[in-house]
N, C-alpha and C positions, 0 to 999 in steps of 0.2 A: 870346528870341534871334532868332526869326523877324522880329519887329518891328525889331530892331537891324540885321539884315541888309538889310531893305527900306530903312531910313534910309541905310545905307552905299551901296547901289546908287543911290539917288536923288542922294546927294552926288556920286558919280562922274559921273553923267549931267549934272547941272545945274551943279555948281561946278567940276568938273575937266574937263568936256566930253570925257569918255572915249569911245572908239569903241564901237560896239555889240558887236563881237566881244570887246573887253576886258571889258565889263560882263557879257557872257554867260559868260566864263571865270570871273570872280569869283563869279557866281551859282552856277555848277556846283560850284566848289570849296567855297563856304560851305554850300551845301545838303548836300553830302556830309558835312561836319562835323556839321551839325544832325541828319541822319539817324543818324549814329554815336552822338551823345549822347542820342538819343531811343529807342534800341533797347530799353532795359529797360522803361520805363513809357509810352512814346509821347509824352512831353512833354519838350521841350528846356529845360535850365536857363537862367536869366538869364545874360547875359554876365559879370556880376560874380561868379557862382558857379563859372565855369570856371577850372580850375587848370592849371598847367604839366603836372602828372601826367596830367590828362585829355587834353591835346593830345599828350603822348608816347604814350599808349595809342592814340590815333587814328593817329599816324604808324606805330606798330608794326603796326596793323591793315592799313594800306596796304602795308607791306612784305610781310606775310603773304599779302595778296591778289595779290601779284606785280606791283605797279605799278613802272614804271621809275623809276630814281632821278631822272631829269629831271622826271617828272610829280610826284613827291613834293616836289621842290624848288620847283616852281611852286605847289603847294598851300600849302607853308609860307610862301611870299612873300605869297600871298593872306591867310593868317591874320594875318601880321604887319601888313599894311596895314589889315585890318579892326579889329584890336585897338588899333592906334595911333589910328584914328578914334574908337573907343569910349572910349578914355582921354581924348581931347580933349573928347568930348561928355559926360564925366562918368558914363558907363555902367559903367566899370570903374575901380578904383583903381590897379591895376598891370596891365602888359601881360604876360599869361601866355605869349605866343608869343615874347617877346624872348629867353629863354635857349635856345630850340631852335636847333639847328645843322642845316644842310643835309646830306644824306647825301653821303659822299665820291663824287666823280665817278668813274665807271668809265672807266679809260683804255684806249683801243683800242690794241692792239699795232700798231706801225708796219709798213707794208708795206716789204719789202726785196727786193733781187735776189740771186740766187746768184752765186758768183764766175764761173761760166761765162756767165751772163746779162750780168754786168758786162763781161766780155771782149768779147762780141758787140756790146754797145752802144759800147764805147770804140773799136772798130776800124771802126765804121760810117761816120764822116765821111771824105770823100775827102782824100787827102794831096797832091793835085795842084792844089788851088785855095786861095786865101787864106782864104775863108770856111770851107772844110773844115778847114784847119789851125787856124783860130780855134776852131771847134766842138770839135775833138778836144782842144785845149788846155784849154778850159773844162771839159769832161767829166772829163778826167784830173785837173785841179786840184781840182774839187769832190770827187771820189771819193778822191783821194790825201790831201787835207788835211781832209776832212769838213766842208767849208764850207757855210754857208747861201748861198742864191742871192744875197741882198742883200750878203753879204760878198764874193763873187767879183766881182760887177759893180762893187763899190766899190774894188777893188784899184787902186793906183797903181804906176807903174814903180818908185818908190822903196821900195815894200813888198817887192819881190822880192830875194832873195839866192840867185841860182841856183847860185853856186859852192858854197855850203854847203847848198843844198837846203832853204831855209827861207823862209817868207812871213809878213809881219806882217799880222795880221787885226784889223779893228775890228768887234767884235761888238755884241751887244745892250747897251744902256746905255753905249755908247762904251767898253766894256772892250776893251783890246787884249790880244792873245795872239800867241805865235809858233807857227806850225804847220809841221810838216815836209812837204816835197814829195818824193815818190819819184822814182826816176830816169826813169820813163816820163813823169811829169808835167813834170819839168825839160826833158826832151828835146822834148816837145810844145810847151811854152812858147817854148823857144828857136827852134824851127822856125817858130812863128807870128810871133814878134817880127821875124824876118828879112823877112817879107812884110807886116807891119803898116804901114798908111798913115794916120796921124792927120790930121784936118782942120787947116788952118793956124790956126784960131781956138782950138784946144785949148791948155791950158797945156803948156809943154814941160818936159823934164827929169823930176825925181823926182815931180812932181805930176801928170804926164800919166796918164790912165786906161790900164790895160793892155788891156782888152777893148773893142773898138770895133764899131759897126754898119757897114753898108755905106757910110755917109756919113762915116765917120771920127770919129763922136761916141761918147761913152760908151754902152755897151750897157745896156739896161734888164732888170729881172728878168722882165718879161713876154716880152721877146724871147728870153731863155734858155728859158723854158717852151715857147714856140712851136718853137724849134729842137729841143728834146728830143722834142716830139710828132712831128716829122718823122722822126727816127731810130727812134722806137718803131714807127711804121708800117712803116718799111723792114725792121726786124729781127723784127717780129712779137712784140715783148715786151709784157708786161702794160700795158694802156692806163691803169691806175691809177698808173703810175710818174710821179713828178714830180721836179723838181730835188732836193727834200728827200729823196726816196727814196734818192738816192746817198749822202746824209749818214747815213741810217739804215743803209744797206748797209755803209758805212765802219765804223760803230760795231759792228755785228753781226759783221763779219768779223774785226775786231781781237779781240773777246772770244772768238770761235771759235778764233782763233790763239793764245790764251793770254795776251793783255794783261790787266793787272789793271784793275778798274773805276775806280780813282782816276786812273790814267793816261788812260783814255778820257774821263773827266770833264774833265780839263785840256785834252785835245786838242779836244773839242767846244766848250769854252768855257762849260760849264754852271756856273751859280753854285751850284746845289745838287746833291748826289749823288742825291737822290730822282729828279730828272729823268733822270739817266743810267740808273738801275736798271731802267727799263722794258726795256732791251735785254737784261738777263739772262734775261728770259722767252723771248727769241728764240734766245739763244745756248746751245743745249744740246748741239750736236755735239761741241764741245771737251770738255765735262764727260763725255759718254758715252765718248769716246776715253780720257780719263784713268781713268775707272772701269774700263773693260775691260782696260786695261793693268795696273792696280794691284790689282784685287780678285781674290782667289783663287777665287771662285765665280762670276765674271762670264761666263766662256766655257766651253763644253764642252771638256774635256781640259786646262783650265788649273788647275794645282794638284793636290793629291793627296787622294783621298777616304780618310780614315782610319777610317771606320766599320767 
């Protein structure tokens, strides 16, 4: 096994021209496997003697030792590469690492703002300048409809139906959806449109972009992020907040308010419900209220003790 590892590292260096750090990572990962397989009698088996069960035992040992899932996934990638090489060189008949699956990636809970923090942010842009009206309209629209920043900067005038409070959104994979706009967002957009000054070179009518920069051209996602940073500093809100945080806040506040998860999935434009379910971990306040209102033993003095 040690000879096969040395052959593989030489192959990476000479034929693949791999970087020194890459070779170092492979060496560490494969040495770890050799040490695990050598624990009983001090001698590592030949590559052809290693089974998928052996490798599963190694992965289990990594989990028990507290390795991060990302570290385990990297080691599995190293094993797959090594055994592919060994199979090509005739050192193994079958690749024992092929059936192994990476550990499920641990999803971080998204950061979101409270309703009071959202209120402070939305009233931060000044209402007496064209740029201030634009900024307020953008923030209100993103939060009201739960839009991605790419979706809001991609809006055209023809996508807006302010009479019915609806906006047509082009999301990921060019999927279109209709998103509702609340009255505050509708009011903010109308106020901005009255002061909006597009450049003469822009398309006119329904194809004209809604949100413009100071030169009258379509606004970019990076410009929205910079704009948000300015108001975060003014309001003293969490600097981790990004345009996507408003989308997270939208979903969390809907679920807290009693919206069902399928409706939130549709509003967010998620293809899979699994993507939406992460918000259920954040949205416990509504469940707590329902529990306290309905359960006979939830609060002191609620219900009758019949013992």
